[in-house]
Each structure stands twice: as structure tokens, then as C-alpha cells.
Backbone bond lengths (Angstrom), bond angles and torsions (degrees), N, CA, C in turn:
res aa  C-N    CA-C-N  psi(-1)  N-CA   C-N-CA  omega(-1)  CA-C   N-CA-C  phi
1 M - - - 1.444 - - 1.524 108.84 -
2 P 1.323 118.61 118.20 1.451 120.67 179.91 1.525 111.49 -57.94
3 G 1.342 114.16 143.16 1.452 120.12 177.09 1.516 114.94 86.13
4 T 1.338 117.11 -1.37 1.456 118.84 -179.64 1.518 110.26 -121.07
5 V 1.303 115.03 152.59 1.460 121.43 173.45 1.509 106.28 -126.51
6 G 1.326 116.57 119.91 1.450 120.58 175.07 1.514 108.32 -98.05
7 V 1.302 117.38 147.75 1.457 120.33 179.05 1.524 109.59 -141.80
8 A 1.305 115.37 141.98 1.462 121.31 173.53 1.518 107.00 -139.37
9 K 1.293 118.12 122.18 1.461 122.09 179.49 1.524 109.11 -78.45
10 V 1.316 116.15 127.65 1.461 120.47 173.57 1.520 108.61 -89.47
11 S 1.325 115.49 -39.16 1.465 122.09 173.18 1.516 106.25 -157.81
12 G 1.292 117.33 -179.27 1.450 120.43 -179.72 1.519 113.36 -63.59
13 N 1.333 117.36 -21.47 1.457 121.12 -176.24 1.524 114.07 -104.74
14 F 1.324 118.60 -1.56 1.458 121.15 -177.88 1.527 109.57 -139.84
15 A 1.331 114.79 136.36 1.461 120.55 175.74 1.518 108.27 -142.13
16 W 1.326 116.08 152.17 1.467 119.07 174.47 1.511 108.49 -125.33
17 F 1.322 113.85 152.33 1.452 121.48 -173.40 1.513 109.67 -135.11
18 V 1.326 116.80 146.40 1.461 122.20 171.62 1.519 106.79 -107.94
19 M 1.334 115.14 122.39 1.462 121.61 -179.23 1.512 107.65 -128.91
20 G 1.326 116.21 109.88 1.456 118.88 -172.44 1.510 107.36 65.71
21 D 1.329 116.82 -123.15 1.463 120.86 178.36 1.529 112.32 -108.28
22 K 1.330 117.34 19.96 1.465 122.27 -178.07 1.524 110.80 -114.97
23 K 1.332 114.90 144.84 1.465 121.65 175.29 1.526 108.25 -110.12
24 V 1.334 115.30 127.39 1.459 121.74 -177.61 1.527 109.21 -122.19
25 G 1.329 116.63 130.04 1.456 121.93 176.05 1.517 110.04 -109.61
26 I 1.330 115.72 133.03 1.463 120.42 -179.41 1.525 109.52 -130.11
27 A 1.318 115.28 117.54 1.457 121.14 170.33 1.524 106.51 -91.83
28 Q 1.318 117.49 145.43 1.463 119.71 179.41 1.510 109.42 -137.78
29 I 1.323 114.71 134.47 1.462 120.94 175.80 1.519 107.48 -136.69
30 E 1.316 115.58 138.49 1.463 122.57 178.66 1.518 106.88 -115.22
31 M 1.342 116.60 126.25 1.456 119.12 -173.91 1.515 112.25 -163.09
32 M 1.302 115.57 173.87 1.453 122.46 168.04 1.522 105.93 -108.77
33 G 1.320 116.85 136.08 1.462 120.38 -178.03 1.513 112.88 93.82
34 A 1.327 117.00 29.12 1.465 121.49 -176.96 1.526 112.43 -60.64
35 K 1.311 116.83 -44.37 1.469 120.23 -177.86 1.534 110.76 -60.88
36 K 1.320 116.38 -42.18 1.465 120.84 179.17 1.530 110.66 -64.43
37 L 1.328 116.54 -41.95 1.467 120.23 177.61 1.527 110.57 -58.49
38 I 1.314 116.79 -46.26 1.465 120.93 -178.26 1.525 110.57 -65.16
39 E 1.325 116.51 -41.58 1.474 120.16 178.77 1.522 111.27 -62.81
40 E 1.327 116.89 -42.01 1.462 121.30 -174.80 1.523 114.27 -84.58
41 R 1.342 117.20 -30.75 1.462 119.09 -172.82 1.523 113.57 -129.93
42 G 1.323 116.13 17.19 1.464 120.87 -178.77 1.513 113.46 -56.47
43 G 1.316 116.98 -39.24 1.462 120.90 178.34 1.519 112.32 -61.01
44 E 1.314 116.31 -44.01 1.467 121.07 177.54 1.527 111.08 -63.83
45 I 1.327 115.50 -42.02 1.465 120.24 -179.40 1.521 110.03 -61.57
46 T 1.323 117.02 -48.84 1.472 119.90 -177.09 1.523 111.55 -69.02
47 Q 1.322 118.49 -33.68 1.468 120.44 175.86 1.522 110.55 -63.72
48 T 1.318 116.26 -43.01 1.462 120.62 178.96 1.520 110.58 -64.86
49 L 1.330 117.13 -43.52 1.465 120.90 178.14 1.527 111.00 -60.42
50 E 1.320 116.85 -41.16 1.472 120.51 -180.00 1.523 110.88 -65.49
51 K 1.325 117.68 -39.85 1.471 120.91 176.68 1.521 110.77 -62.25
52 I 1.327 116.01 -43.02 1.462 120.47 178.60 1.521 110.05 -63.36
53 K 1.335 116.58 -42.90 1.468 121.16 179.99 1.524 110.66 -58.69
54 Q 1.316 116.83 -46.09 1.465 121.25 -179.11 1.528 111.20 -68.23
55 T 1.317 116.75 -46.82 1.461 121.50 -177.52 1.523 112.30 -62.27
56 M 1.336 116.19 -41.31 1.463 120.89 -175.25 1.524 113.00 -95.71
57 N 1.347 115.87 1.62 1.462 120.91 -179.28 1.543 111.57 54.61
58 L 1.342 115.31 51.30 1.455 121.80 -179.31 1.524 110.58 -87.74
59 N 1.326 116.87 149.77 1.463 121.30 173.43 1.519 110.93 -83.91
60 F 1.335 115.98 -35.32 1.458 122.21 -177.79 1.524 108.61 -138.48
61 V 1.348 116.49 146.10 1.460 120.58 176.65 1.528 108.84 -153.13
62 F 1.327 115.66 139.62 1.461 120.00 177.41 1.522 109.99 -159.79
63 Q 1.331 114.45 166.50 1.456 120.92 173.96 1.520 108.51 -110.00
64 N 1.307 116.45 129.25 1.455 123.52 172.96 1.526 105.98 -95.66
65 T 1.329 116.00 105.22 1.459 121.22 -178.29 1.522 107.80 -100.67
66 I 1.310 116.21 112.26 1.457 121.92 -176.38 1.522 109.18 -92.51
67 E 1.320 115.46 120.51 1.466 122.00 176.73 1.516 108.24 -91.02
68 L 1.319 116.36 105.82 1.454 121.63 -176.13 1.530 112.75 -70.00
69 A 1.318 117.77 -34.76 1.466 120.75 -177.12 1.527 111.94 -65.37
70 D 1.329 117.45 -37.65 1.466 121.26 -176.48 1.519 113.19 -110.07
71 C 1.325 117.39 3.55 1.467 122.75 179.94 1.528 111.68 50.15
72 K 1.331 115.85 59.03 1.458 121.56 176.20 1.516 109.42 -146.58
73 N 1.318 115.47 173.84 1.463 121.63 -178.62 1.517 110.48 -119.39
74 F 1.312 114.43 150.65 1.451 122.68 167.03 1.523 105.92 -121.83
75 F 1.315 117.13 124.51 1.451 121.63 174.01 1.521 107.00 -95.39
76 V 1.334 116.66 134.21 1.458 121.66 -177.12 1.522 109.21 -125.91
77 T 1.337 115.57 126.44 1.460 121.86 174.03 1.521 108.72 -164.54
78 H 1.302 116.04 155.40 1.459 121.29 174.18 1.531 109.43 -105.82
79 D 1.327 116.56 -12.86 1.457 123.92 -174.69 1.533 111.26 -75.66
80 S 1.340 116.66 121.99 1.473 120.52 -175.66 1.526 112.74 -65.42
81 G 1.324 118.26 -37.51 1.460 121.00 178.28 1.522 112.01 -64.84
82 T 1.315 116.14 -39.29 1.466 120.71 177.78 1.525 109.84 -67.21
83 K 1.326 116.85 -41.75 1.470 120.03 177.73 1.526 110.57 -58.14
84 E 1.321 117.20 -47.53 1.464 121.26 -179.84 1.527 111.23 -59.81
85 L 1.314 117.02 -44.01 1.463 121.61 179.75 1.526 111.22 -61.28
86 L 1.329 116.89 -48.81 1.461 120.95 -178.41 1.524 111.91 -67.36
87 E 1.319 117.12 -38.35 1.464 120.36 177.47 1.527 110.69 -61.28
88 K 1.299 116.40 -40.96 1.466 121.10 -179.84 1.531 111.32 -66.98
89 I 1.305 117.15 -47.74 1.467 121.53 -175.54 1.527 112.14 -69.24
90 F 1.325 116.89 -42.40 1.460 120.48 -172.22 1.524 114.65 -104.20
91 N 1.328 116.85 0.64 1.458 121.23 -179.23 1.537 110.39 53.30
92 I 1.336 114.53 51.44 1.461 122.39 179.51 1.516 108.16 -121.08
93 K 1.330 116.70 171.09 1.461 121.38 178.17 1.527 108.74 -132.65
94 F 1.314 115.78 127.01 1.463 120.72 177.20 1.515 110.66 -77.27
95 T 1.324 114.85 138.61 1.453 123.11 168.87 1.520 104.42 -115.82
96 D 1.316 115.35 106.74 1.463 121.55 -174.82 1.527 109.32 61.92
97 I 1.337 119.30 -113.01 1.469 121.00 -173.40 1.524 114.05 -99.73
98 S 1.335 118.45 -2.07 1.465 118.62 -175.17 1.523 112.83 -136.02
99 A 1.322 113.64 155.76 1.462 121.86 174.55 1.520 107.46 -136.91
100 E 1.317 115.11 139.28 1.455 121.33 -179.01 1.526 109.61 -99.79
101 R 1.320 115.74 137.61 1.460 120.95 177.70 1.524 108.73 -127.45
102 P 1.336 117.14 119.97 1.467 119.15 176.64 1.528 109.74 -69.67
103 N 1.286 116.67 158.40 1.465 123.05 179.66 1.528 111.00 68.47
104 L 1.278 114.44 116.61 1.456 123.49 -175.39 1.527 112.93 -59.90
105 I 1.329 115.62 135.87 1.462 121.72 174.56 1.527 107.70 -137.19
106 M 1.317 116.00 135.38 1.460 121.53 -177.57 1.529 110.44 -97.44
107 R 1.323 115.67 165.32 1.458 121.81 -176.37 1.534 112.24 -56.34
108 K 1.320 117.40 -39.64 1.465 120.39 -179.64 1.530 110.84 -58.86
109 Q 1.322 117.05 -41.94 1.464 121.53 178.07 1.526 110.95 -69.79
110 I 1.309 116.37 -38.96 1.464 121.47 179.00 1.524 109.75 -61.99
111 V 1.330 116.51 -44.40 1.464 121.28 -179.32 1.523 110.68 -58.79
112 A 1.312 117.68 -43.03 1.469 120.62 179.74 1.537 111.24 -61.29
113 L 1.321 117.13 -41.49 1.467 120.96 179.66 1.535 111.46 -70.16
114 L 1.322 117.00 -39.65 1.463 120.94 176.29 1.527 110.60 -62.47
115 K 1.320 116.11 -44.74 1.464 121.26 -179.88 1.515 110.27 -58.46
116 E 1.322 115.90 -46.72 1.469 120.35 -179.90 1.535 111.16 -57.89
117 E 1.324 116.67 -43.79 1.470 121.07 -178.37 1.527 111.96 -72.16
118 L 1.320 117.83 -43.43 1.459 121.39 -173.95 1.538 113.36 -76.68
119 E 1.317 117.34 -16.64 1.455 119.69 179.95 1.518 112.85 -103.97
120 K 1.326 117.00 15.61 1.476 120.48 176.85 1.498 110.34 -68.39
């Protein structure tokens, strides 16, 4: 339904939203050492995201990894459609499974920007 955002919490670290006719899943983790986590466990993260995408029939899915030490975000996904969407909205570029974004942004702010783009 245009103009609405539905949300259902799966856990404290994952939420999904309906924006227009698209379903978006966002995992969020706040930590120090985000880049190292992605380098060491990126494969596991993207496999889990893909399972969630298939199970929940999502159009887009990603992890918003908040780096507390440097106040920035890393977006993680293996899904090409999700990469394109995030690159467009945030003017970032993915290198393999992740993209770095300076200046901290939280899921609530991300949802508003996604909604604006997906309901055009």
C-alpha cells in the first residue's frame, strides 16, 4: 500500500519493512571492529542474509554494521539489487559484499530514505 511502512521485529537486531510493494529486511549491529568482522565473517553474514531473504520472501536485505569507534556505517549484502538500491540512495560504492559510509546513520533514518526511493 503506497504511503505506508509496515514493520515486524524478528529480533532486536533484525526488522523487515513493507514499502510500497517491496519487502526490505535490515539487520543492524553496533560494534567496534566492524571492518574486521566483515573481513573475517562476511561470507557467513551474506549466507545468513540470503537465507532470510528466501525464507521471508524479501525483495532486498542487508546488514547495517555501525562502527562505533569511527562513527560510520558498513552496509553488507551479496544481493545485486540491494547493492544498486543502497548505492543510489547513499551515493556509495560496494567493493565485493560491503560499502563504507562516513557519518553514522541509524536504521530509522535508513528506513525513511528507502521508503522515499521505493515509493516513487
